[in-house]
C-alpha positions in Angstrom: 101.7 67.1 71.7 100.8 63.8 72.5 97.6 62.3 71.9 95.9 61.4 75.4 96.1 57.7 76.6 92.9 55.8 75.9 90.6 55.5 78.7 90.5 52.1 79.8 86.9 52.2 80.3 86.5 52.5 76.3 89.0 49.8 75.5 86.3 47.4 74.8 85.2 49.8 71.8 88.7 50.0 70.6 88.2 48.5 67.4 85.7 51.6 66.5 88.3 53.9 66.6 89.2 56.1 63.4 87.9 57.6 60.4 85.9 55.5 58.0 84.7 55.7 54.3 81.8 54.0 53.2 82.9 51.3 50.3 80.5 50.5 48.4 77.9 53.1 49.0 75.2 52.6 51.6 72.1 51.6 50.9 68.8 52.9 52.6 65.3 51.7 52.4 61.7 52.2 53.9 58.3 51.8 52.8 57.4 55.0 52.6 60.9 56.2 50.7 62.6 55.6 47.3 65.6 53.5 47.9 68.9 55.1 47.7 72.1 55.2 48.4 74.6 57.5 49.7 78.2 58.0 50.8 79.1 58.5 54.7 82.4 59.2 56.3 82.3 58.4 60.1 85.1 59.7 62.6 85.4 58.1 65.8 87.7 59.2 68.5 88.7 59.8 72.0 90.2 62.4 74.1 91.4 60.3 77.1 87.9 60.3 78.9 85.9 57.3 79.5 83.7 57.5 76.3 84.3 58.0 72.3 83.6 60.8 70.3 81.8 60.0 67.1 80.6 62.1 63.9 78.5 60.7 60.9 78.3 62.8 57.7 76.6 61.4 54.5 76.8 62.7 51.2 74.8 62.0 48.0 76.6 59.7 46.0 76.5 61.8 42.7 76.5 65.5 43.8 78.4 65.4 46.9 76.0 67.8 48.3 75.5 66.8 52.4 72.6 64.5 53.5 72.1 63.5 57.0 74.9 64.4 60.2 75.3 63.7 63.7 77.0 63.4 66.3 77.8 62.6 69.9 79.2 60.2 72.4 79.3 56.6 73.0 80.1 55.6 76.9 80.6 52.2 78.7 78.9 51.5 82.1 82.6 50.9 83.7 83.1 47.2 84.4 80.3 46.1 82.3 79.3 45.5 78.6 76.7 48.2 78.9 76.9 50.9 76.1 75.0 54.3 76.1 75.2 55.7 72.5 73.7 59.6 72.7 73.1 61.2 69.3 72.4 64.8 68.0 71.1 64.9 64.3 70.8 67.4 61.7 66.9 66.1 61.1 66.2 67.6 65.0 66.0 64.4 66.8 68.0 63.6 69.9 68.5 60.0 71.0 69.9 58.1 73.3 70.5 54.3 72.3 71.4 51.6 75.0 73.0 47.8 74.4 75.8 46.1 74.6 79.3 45.4 73.4 80.1 41.5 72.6 83.2 41.2 70.9 83.3 43.3 68.1 79.8 43.6 67.9 77.8 46.7 69.5 74.0 46.0 69.4 71.9 49.1 70.5 68.3 50.2 70.9 66.4 53.5 71.1 65.8 54.6 74.9 64.6 57.9 74.2 63.9 59.9 71.4 63.4 63.7 71.3 62.4 66.0 68.6 62.1 69.7 67.7 58.5 70.8 67.9 58.4 71.0 63.8 59.9 67.7 63.0 58.1 66.3 60.0 55.6 63.6 60.2 56.2 60.4 60.2 58.0 60.7 63.7 60.6 58.3 64.2 59.5 56.0 67.4 62.3 53.2 67.8 65.6 52.9 66.0 68.0 49.9 66.5 71.5 49.9 65.3 74.2 47.3 65.1 78.0 48.0 64.4 80.4 45.4 63.9 84.0 44.7 62.6 83.6 41.8 59.8 86.6 39.5 59.0 87.6 41.5 56.4 88.6 44.6 59.2 85.7 46.8 57.7 83.1 48.3 59.7 79.2 47.4 59.1 76.5 49.4 60.4 72.8 48.6 60.1 69.8 50.8 61.0 66.3 49.7 61.5 63.4 52.2 62.4 59.9 52.2 63.3 57.8 55.4 62.9 54.4 56.6 63.9 52.8 54.6 60.4 55.2 51.9 59.7 56.6 48.9 62.0 60.6 48.2 63.0 62.1 47.8 59.4 65.7 48.0 58.3 66.4 51.3 57.0 70.2 51.7 56.6 73.0 49.1 55.6 76.7 50.5 55.2 80.1 49.1 55.0 83.0 51.4 55.7 86.4 51.0 54.7 89.1 52.4 57.7 91.0 55.4 56.1 93.2 56.5 59.0 93.8 54.7 62.7 
């Protein structure tokens, strides 16, 4: 069976497509956490619909135990550079982030965040993400967040190397 043709609506995000592995490991920091490293596999694909599908699976760099996981969809408003990023996470958070794609850079910020009733404190209140394809053809992601106890602070930075188209 032939792979589906990419919907032209998502063409501005085609630079994100593929399977990516963190290289080197990602770095996490936050005022309430010990700095940490993680490995992450990202899969961004399409099935011909006017959206991309994604999954982010992170692992402990030494034990390879699963850590954070999230999956969802990236939608573009047709004929604009407006983007919506919809994510469900294994921490019990569901979020909608919105922003814009400009060339090979996507900047988005939380529009709404919902969580399970027994999510642990402090609660995430705002998230921003920036994805960009750097000059070496690697994908970079920077995530910042604000919680009920901390102002907006960079939380994660990771660079991925493409392993499959």
